[in-house]
N, C-alpha and C positions, 0 to 999 in steps of 0.2 A: 573417483568422486569420494570426498571425506566431509564428513558434517562436522569436523573440528572447529572450522570458520563460523559455523552457524552455532554451535554449541558455546562458543566464547562470546559470542554475540548476546545471546540469551543471558549469560551468566552475569556479562558486564551491565545489562538493562537491569538484572534483578538486584544487583548491588546498587545500580542507581536509585532504584524505587523504594531502597531501605530508608530514604529521608525524604520529608517534606518538600516540594518544590514549587514555585508557580510556573505557569505555562511557558513562559519566555526561557527561565532558566532550564527547564526540561527538555525544551527543544535544541537550546544550545549544548545542553549535556549530551543527548541522544546522537545527534547529528553527526560528531566525527566518528561514532560507534558503525552508525549505517554506511558512511563513507568508504570506512574500511572493508565492511563486509562486500560491498558492492565493487570494490577496487579489482576484486579477483572474481574468478567466474569458472570456480572449479569444485563447488561445494553444493550447488543446488540438485537435489535428487531429480533423475529425469521423470519419475511419475508426479513431480510437483511443477513441471515445464510443459505439460501437453496442453496444447490447444484445444479447443472444440470449434468444428465448422461453423458454427452459426453465432456464438458469443463468446466474449471473454470469461475466464475461469478465475476464481479466487480461492488459490488454496492455502488452508490454516498450517503454518509451520510451527508455530508455538502460540500458547496462550497462557499467561500468567495464571497460577492457580487462584489468585485474588482478583483476576480480571481487570488488574492495573494496566496491562499492556497486551497487544497479540502483534504477532509478526506473520505477514502473508506475501505469497507470490503472486502478483497479477500476470497472467498469461493472455495476451493479446494475440489472435490470429490475424491474417493479414485484412486490413481494411476495418478491424472491429473497434467500436466506440462504445462509452457509456451514455447513458441519457444523461442531460443536467442532472446533477445530483449534490447533497451535502453530506456531512459526515458527523456533526454535533460533538465531535471530539478533535482533538488534536492528532495530526497525524504527520509523518514523514515519509517521503516516497523517494527511494533512490533506484536509479535506472542500471539493471544489469544487463540485458542485451538488447538489441535493437534501438529503438528510439520511439519516445511518444510524445505528443502534443496535447497540452492543457489550456483550455481556454475557461478563464473566469468568467463569471457572471455577478451582476449586481442589479438591485431594483432600479428603474428610471424614475421619473418624478411621477408616473402613474401607478408605481408599484410592480410593474411588469419586470421580468428578470430578462435582462438584455445582455450581450457581450461586453464584458469591461476590460479594457487595456489589450494588449497584444497577445496573440497565443504565446505560451512558452513551450520550448522545444528542449526535452531531456534527451541527453546522450549517455552512454555507459559512465558511470562514476557520479554523474550528476546528482545531486540531492535537492529536494524542494520541500516545502512545508504547506501544511493546510490547517487552518482552525478558525472557529467561530470568530477569534479576535482578528486573526489575519485575513480572512477571505475563507470561506468554507464551500461555496457552491461552484461547480466548474463541471466540464465536460472533458473527459480526457479520449484520446484515439491513439490507436496505433499508427505511428507516422509512416509506416509502410504498407503499401496493397500487395506485396507480393513474399512476406517474410512475418514469422512470430516475432514479437517484441516481449520482453519481460521485465517488470519492476518488482522491486521488495518493498513494501510497506510496513511501517511500524505504527500503530495507533495506540491511543492513550485510553483503551477499553478494549474488551471483547467485540471486535468491529463486526464479526458475524451475527452478533446477537442485538446489535444497536439499532433503535427504532429511528429510521432516516426518513428522507424525502428524497423524491423523484419528480421533473417537470416533464409533462409531455409536450411535444411541438406547439401545443395550441394552450400553452401555460397552465395547463391543470395541473394540480399537487398530488402527488400519490406516496401514500406513505409506504415503506418497505422494509424489511430486516432481509440483509444479504443471505446470511448463511454462508456455507463453504462449498466448494466442489468437491471435496474429497472426505472418504468415509473414514480414514485413519491419518494420524499425524507421523512425521518423521520421528524415529527412535532416536534422540540425541543422546541418550544416557547408556547405550549398550557399548563400551569401551573395550570389550573383551580382545577385540583384534590389535588395539593399540598397546595393549598392556600384558598381551601374550608373549 
């Protein structure tokens, strides 16, 4: 396992954020970097790939010091899913292992959130986007009932500290801040083994 691909990804995003860009331009610029990262599966530390028996986990892999972006691994145990939720910021999801299904939601004529469009299935190497302008409310589930799935997400903020919303099955809105599952982050910067 080598963190070189993740370090290169973080460096590329940091360079990308050195200049201002609108959301569409930012998504277009970041998408190929994420596609390149999830095209190979030899870099994610095992500690950031462990499922929980009851719920999905969100592991922080890197947060930009100015909180312009964050990179997380979502680890889905068999059959796990999120509640219907929003993000309030742009995000890109790259599928690393397994598969996940995302169902978008939108308000109906009465203002109730209902499924919108067909579910989307992400397979390894696929990249999808979410944002308040593209569609920000969805529910995501592991496509498999017998194995773990892992996706890598990039958000336009420190997503673990963003105030967001989740919807209960009876339509109640609940504010939440997701936080992270890990108490420490990957050390991308110890290059001693590479340079020795």
